[in-house]
C-alpha positions as CSV (number, residue, x, y, z in Angstrom):
1,M,142.9,33.9,134.3
2,I,145.7,33.4,131.9
3,R,149.1,34.3,133.4
4,P,151.5,35.7,130.9
5,D,155.3,35.3,131.3
6,R,157.5,38.1,132.7
7,A,158.7,39.1,129.2
8,H,155.2,40.0,128.2
9,L,154.0,41.8,131.3
10,T,154.9,45.2,129.7
11,L,153.0,44.1,126.5
12,L,149.9,43.3,128.4
13,A,150.0,46.6,130.4
14,A,150.4,48.4,127.1
15,V,147.3,46.7,125.6
16,T,145.3,47.7,128.7
17,S,146.2,51.3,128.0
18,V,145.4,50.9,124.4
19,A,141.9,49.6,125.0
20,L,141.1,52.4,127.5
21,L,142.4,55.1,125.3
22,L,140.6,53.8,122.2
23,L,137.3,53.6,124.1
24,S,137.7,57.2,125.1
25,G,138.4,58.3,121.6
26,L,141.8,59.8,122.5
27,G,144.0,57.6,120.3
28,F,146.8,55.6,121.8
29,A,150.5,55.0,122.3
30,V,152.0,51.6,122.8
31,Y,155.2,50.2,124.3
32,F,155.7,46.5,123.5
33,A,158.2,44.6,125.6
34,V,161.4,43.9,123.7
35,A,164.9,42.6,124.5
36,D,167.8,44.7,125.8
37,D,170.2,44.9,122.9
38,P,169.6,48.2,121.0
39,T,172.8,47.8,119.0
40,T,171.9,44.8,117.0
41,P,170.8,46.0,113.5
42,T,169.5,42.8,112.0
43,T,168.5,39.4,113.2
44,A,170.8,37.7,110.7
45,R,173.9,39.2,112.4
46,L,172.4,38.4,115.7
47,V,171.8,34.7,115.0
48,D,175.3,34.4,113.5
49,S,176.8,35.5,116.8
50,L,174.9,33.0,119.0
51,P,177.1,31.2,121.5
52,T,177.6,27.4,121.2
53,G,177.0,24.9,124.0
54,G,174.7,25.0,126.9
55,A,171.1,25.4,125.8
56,S,170.1,23.9,122.6
57,L,170.4,25.8,119.4
58,R,166.7,26.2,119.2
59,D,166.5,27.7,122.6
60,E,169.4,30.0,121.9
61,I,167.6,31.3,118.7
62,A,164.3,31.8,120.5
63,A,166.0,33.7,123.4
64,A,168.4,35.8,121.4
65,P,167.6,39.5,121.9
66,M,166.1,41.7,119.2
67,L,166.2,45.4,118.6
68,A,165.0,47.6,121.5
69,V,162.3,50.1,120.5
70,S,160.2,52.8,122.2
71,A,156.5,53.3,122.6
72,A,156.2,55.8,119.7
73,D,157.9,53.4,117.3
74,A,154.8,51.3,117.1
75,T,152.8,54.1,115.6
76,G,155.1,56.0,113.3
77,G,158.7,57.0,112.5
78,T,161.0,58.3,109.9
79,P,160.3,56.7,106.5
80,A,163.2,54.7,105.2
81,L,165.0,56.0,102.0
82,G,165.3,53.9,98.9
83,P,163.8,50.6,98.0
84,L,162.9,48.4,101.0
85,P,164.1,44.7,101.1
86,T,161.2,42.3,100.8
87,I,160.2,38.8,101.8
88,D,158.1,37.0,99.1
89,I,155.3,35.1,100.8
90,P,153.7,32.3,98.7
91,L,150.0,32.5,97.9
92,V,147.8,29.6,99.1
93,D,144.3,28.4,98.2
94,Q,143.5,25.9,101.0
95,I,141.5,26.4,104.1
96,G,142.6,24.6,107.3
97,A,141.4,24.3,110.9
98,E,139.4,27.2,112.3
99,G,139.1,28.7,108.8
100,I,142.8,29.6,108.6
101,P,144.3,29.6,105.1
102,T,147.0,26.9,104.7
103,G,149.1,25.0,102.1
104,Y,152.3,27.0,102.6
105,P,155.4,25.2,101.4
106,Q,158.2,23.8,103.6
107,T,160.3,26.9,103.2
108,P,161.2,29.7,105.6
109,E,158.9,32.0,103.7
110,G,156.1,29.4,104.1
111,A,156.6,29.4,107.9
112,V,156.3,33.2,108.0
113,G,153.2,33.1,105.8
114,Q,151.5,30.6,108.0
115,L,152.2,32.5,111.2
116,G,150.8,35.6,109.5
117,E,147.6,33.8,108.8
118,I,147.3,32.6,112.4
119,L,147.9,36.1,113.8
120,V,145.4,37.7,111.4
121,S,142.7,35.1,112.4
122,V,143.1,35.5,116.2
123,L,143.8,39.2,116.4
124,S,141.0,40.2,114.0
125,S,138.4,38.5,116.0
126,M,139.6,39.4,119.5
127,D,137.7,36.3,120.7
128,L,139.2,34.2,123.4
129,G,137.2,31.1,122.5
130,H,138.4,31.3,118.9
131,A,142.0,31.9,120.0
132,Q,141.9,28.9,122.3
133,R,140.5,26.7,119.4
134,V,143.3,28.0,117.2
135,Q,145.8,27.0,119.9
136,Q,144.3,23.5,120.0
137,S,144.5,23.1,116.2
138,W,147.7,24.9,115.3
139,F,150.1,24.0,118.0
140,E,152.5,21.0,117.8
141,D,151.3,20.0,121.2
142,P,148.8,22.4,122.8
143,T,149.0,20.7,126.2
144,S,152.8,21.3,126.4
145,S,152.8,25.0,125.5
146,T,155.1,26.9,127.9
147,D,156.2,30.5,128.4
148,S,159.7,31.8,129.0
149,A,159.2,31.2,132.7
150,G,158.2,27.6,132.2
151,S,154.5,28.0,133.0
152,S,152.3,25.6,131.3
153,G,149.6,26.6,128.9
154,S,150.5,30.2,128.4
155,W,150.3,31.8,124.9
156,P,151.1,35.5,124.9
157,V,148.4,36.2,122.2
158,L,145.7,34.8,124.6
159,G,146.9,37.1,127.3
160,L,146.9,40.1,124.9
161,I,143.3,39.4,123.8
162,Q,142.2,38.9,127.4
163,S,143.8,42.1,128.6
164,F,142.3,44.1,125.8
165,L,138.8,42.8,126.4
166,T,139.1,43.3,130.1
167,A,140.4,46.8,129.9
168,G,137.7,47.8,127.5
169,K,134.9,46.2,129.6
170,M,134.0,44.0,126.6
171,P,133.5,40.5,128.1
172,D,131.4,39.4,125.1
173,G,133.8,40.6,122.5
174,L,134.3,43.8,120.5
175,Q,131.7,46.6,120.9
176,P,128.9,46.6,118.4
177,G,129.9,48.9,115.6
178,A,133.6,48.5,116.3
179,A,135.9,47.3,113.5
180,L,139.3,45.8,113.8
181,T,141.5,44.9,110.8
182,V,144.9,43.1,110.9
183,I,147.2,43.1,107.9
184,P,150.7,41.5,107.7
185,S,153.1,44.2,106.7
186,A,156.6,42.7,107.2
187,G,158.3,39.5,108.2
188,Q,161.6,37.9,109.0
189,V,163.2,34.6,109.9
190,K,165.1,35.1,113.1
191,G,166.9,31.7,112.9
192,S,166.6,28.2,111.6
193,D,167.5,24.6,112.5
194,D,167.3,22.6,109.3
195,D,164.4,23.2,106.8
196,G,161.7,22.0,109.2
197,W,162.1,24.4,112.0
198,H,162.3,28.2,112.1
199,V,161.7,31.1,114.5
200,A,159.4,33.1,112.2
201,C,158.4,36.7,113.0
202,V,155.6,38.8,111.5
203,L,154.9,42.5,111.8
204,V,151.2,43.3,111.5
205,E,149.4,46.6,111.2
206,I,146.3,46.8,113.4
207,T,143.6,49.3,112.8
208,Y,140.8,49.7,115.4
209,T,137.8,51.9,114.6
210,Y,135.3,52.8,117.3
211,R,134.2,56.4,117.7
212,D,137.8,57.2,116.6
213,Q,140.4,55.3,114.6
214,A,143.8,54.2,115.9
215,R,146.6,52.2,114.4
216,L,149.7,50.4,115.7
217,A,152.2,47.9,114.6
218,Y,152.7,44.7,116.5
219,G,155.6,42.4,116.0
220,H,155.3,38.7,117.1
221,C,157.6,35.7,116.8
222,E,156.9,32.0,117.1
223,R,158.8,28.7,116.8
224,M,157.4,27.1,113.7
225,T,157.8,23.4,112.9
226,W,156.8,21.3,109.9
227,Q,154.3,18.7,111.0
228,E,153.1,16.2,108.4
229,D,152.0,18.6,105.6
230,R,151.8,22.0,107.3
231,W,153.5,24.6,109.5
232,V,152.4,24.7,113.2
233,I,153.6,26.5,116.3
234,A,156.3,24.4,117.8
235,D,156.9,23.3,121.4
236,G,159.3,25.2,123.6
237,T,159.6,28.4,125.5
238,H,158.2,31.4,123.7
239,P,160.7,33.6,121.8
240,V,161.5,37.1,123.1
241,P,159.0,39.7,121.8
242,A,159.8,41.1,118.4
243,P,160.3,44.8,117.8
244,S,157.0,46.6,117.2
245,T,158.1,49.2,114.7
246,W,155.9,51.1,112.2
247,P,156.3,49.4,108.7
248,G,158.6,51.1,106.2
249,T,160.5,53.2,108.7
250,E,164.2,53.4,109.2
251,L,163.8,51.7,112.5
252,A,161.8,48.8,111.0
253,L,164.7,48.4,108.5
254,E,167.2,48.4,111.3
255,A,165.2,45.8,113.2
256,G,165.5,43.4,110.2
257,W,161.9,43.6,109.0
258,L,161.4,42.7,105.3
259,T,158.4,44.2,103.6
260,W,155.7,41.6,103.0
261,R,155.1,40.9,99.3
262,D,152.7,38.3,98.0
263,A,154.7,36.1,95.6
């Protein structure tokens, strides 16, 4: 049994509720674990204010709090007024390990784009075997993956998938006839340490259809590092959970999300 870190216990409990409610056709509400600083409007200002000394810069960036949000914020909210800021994600035409598109350039936007492809692949399938193979292929060192409590081998995405399948009594995967789509809607770079390391964050829109249809937004951050000729998920404790806000809302804008745009 995969044991998630303390920061993601609320996330896993929420996914359990999601699966049960979806199966009953009642729709769902989600509360994703977030950090405890509701006053921080953007990640850029947050990272600028990081303390110096003590833990390494990379650990400080990963651990810095992000905007606190509520359960309902993952499924809707007040639309933002005016044009939304965007992040231009490069297009790629290569296929890498486990069928995941690759070829993103060594830029912050490239790191965000690659993380988006990884999340789409593992969350769309909701298959633990596939997710574990992705971890083996797309981590800097899969054997040294640690969570924020220092436990070896824990990847929050694995725990999320496991919790969903367990709650829905789906040991063999999604129910026949069920459909799940995952689309990157927004992204941001929480912080950087030179051009080969970033904490990249992606906000995906998940739509699950089985008897009924339900949607939610899920924000996720990873340390990303440039390894040889591609971005991979870097070693180190997992970043704090990103705010799961519905794309295009005032709160998503306040959380620092930039609307995803294919360059």
